[in-house]
N, C-alpha and C positions, 0 to 999 in steps of 0.2 A: 174638795185637799187644803190639807194646814198651810196654810203661808210665814213664812217664819222671816221676823223681821228684820232687814238688814241693816247693819250697822256702818257707816262709810268711815274708811279706815281714812280719813281729813276729820272727823270728829275731834274733839279738844277733850272726850274721857279716852280716846284710845288710844290702848300703851306702847306709845312709841318711843318711848325714852324710861331711865329706871325712873325720875324723880314721877313717872305715870305708872311705875308697874301693878299691876293689878293682884289680890293676895290671891294666890289660893291652893285649897288642900289638897290638892292631887293633880296630876301632869294631865289626865285627862280633859279634866276644866279648862286647859289650854288650847286641845285641839275643840271643845267645844267652842268658845268663843271665839274662836279662829272661822269656824266654819258660820258664823251670824256677820261676819266682817265684806263690805264692798269694796272691791280697788275704787280709785277717785273716776276711772275709762267709765265705770255705771255697770260693766259684766254681771250677769248673773252668776257669772261661773266661782267658785269657792276659791280662795287663797289658795296654791298648794304650799305644804312644808315642806324644805329642801335641807333645815340644817338646821340643830340645837345646840345650843352653847350651855356653858356654865361661867357665866366672868366671874371675876372679882369686881365684889361690890362694897361699897362702902355700909351701906344700911341693911347686910340680909342676904341672904341666899339669894341671887335672880339668875331664872332659867327665861334665856332667849330662842326666840322662835324667827329664823330666816325664811322667809317666803315670798313666794311668788306671785306675781298674777299672771294663769297660763293664757289671757286674752292679749296683755298689751305687753307684760314682757314687767312691770312697774315691779319694783323689789323694797318691801319693810321690815325692818325688824321691830318685834312686838314682845315688850318685857312683862316678867308674870316674877313675884312676890314667891318664893319656892320654900323660903324661911316655917312657915308653921311643917311642911314635910318634914324639912330637914332636920326638926328638933324633934320630930314623932318618931323620927326613926334611928336620933341620935345613938342612944345604947348601941345599937345594934353595930354602928358607924366606929362605937368604941372597941367593944366588942373584937371588933375585924382586925382594928390598927395593934390592940393587944397583942394579938397572936401574932404579930409580924415582927 
């Protein structure tokens, strides 16, 4: 059976702030990344995504996944830079905003 490498949420590379955001080109990459994380309680359970938000960011477009550990209830906010994704679809956004 294939074992995946689990990354502890406490790892300094974990995107727990806007400054540490990981650049992604697709939202599915965010969920794949979350599936590799391990809560600090040590459970093998995957973090569950409770909500997703797009807050104002100083350095581009940010997507925040609000997660919870099903074993201990610890909550984490994980930041992803989705600027590339938004820039790819900018012509569509412009077209839609012109229609209104």
